[in-house]
N, C-alpha and C positions, 0 to 999 in steps of 0.2 A: 504494500500500500504506500502510495506516495505521500510525503509529508505536505501538509497545507500550511500556508502562512497567511496571516491577516494582511490585507493590503494597507500600505501606508499612504499618507496624503500624496496624491499625485500618481499613485500606482493603482490602476484599476484593471482587474482581469476582464477580458472581453465579455460583455453581457452581464457582468455581476452588478446588481443594483447596490447603490450606496446611499447613505443618508446625508442630507445637508439642508440648507435653508434657501428658499426663494424670497428675495426682498423686492417689494413693489414700491415704485417711486411715482410721485405726482398723480396723474390721472389713473395710472394702473392701481395705485394704492387706494384711491377713492372708489374706483369701480369694483375692486376686489372686496372692499370693506374691511381690509386689514393691511398691516404693514409688511407682515412676513408670515410664512408658513413652511412647514417641513416638506421635503421631497424624499422619495425613495425611488431611485431610477438609476439607470446606467448611463444614459445620454441626455443631452439637453432636450431632444425631441420627446423623450419619455417623460421628463419632468414637466414640460409644457403641456403634454397630453393629459397628465394627471391634474394640472391646474385647470385646464379647460373642463374636465369632467367635474371637478369640485365646484366650479363656478358656472356650470351650464345654464343655470337659471338667471345669469347676468349677461345678457347679450352685448351690452356696451363694454363689459370687461373683455369679452372675446374679441370684439372689434379693436379695442386698444391694444390687446396682446398681439394682434396681427400686424400692427404698425410699429411695434416697439423694437428697440435694439437691446442686445443682451451682453452682459459681462459674465464670464464664468471665472471665478477665482481671480477677479480684477483684470482679466484679459478680455479685450473686445472679441466678440464672435464674428462680427462683420458678415460677409456673405457666405461663410462656410455652411455646409449642410448640417442642420441641427442634429441629425442622426449620427453624424461623425464626430460630434463634440462630446468626449467622455467627461463624466463628472467624477469628482473625488470625494472620498469619505470626509465628512465634515466641511465640505465646500460650500460656496455661495454662488447663487445665480441672481444677478441684479437685472430687474426688468425696468428699462428706461424708455418710457413713451416719448414721442416727439414733444419737444419743448417749444414754446412760443419763440419765434425769432431764430430757431436753430434747427 
């Protein structure tokens, strides 16, 4: 039997869900009705799918989420495929909706 090790921050086995925090800013915070919530997901796409499910009764939140930018552990996601952005144990996803003038 192979030995298993716990992943450390920044090391995620492919497909292994990890726990962290999603933080909502500005309109995303207002529409979600909270400032942050936990995630259990392997990728940014999975974490966002979970947020969409939890807030399915808030159509404006879903709209804001669709126009937002994201930081994962302080790094901009940019145009990368969200399913290719691995999350880290104890990490943070920041949801940044468009801001006035920017």
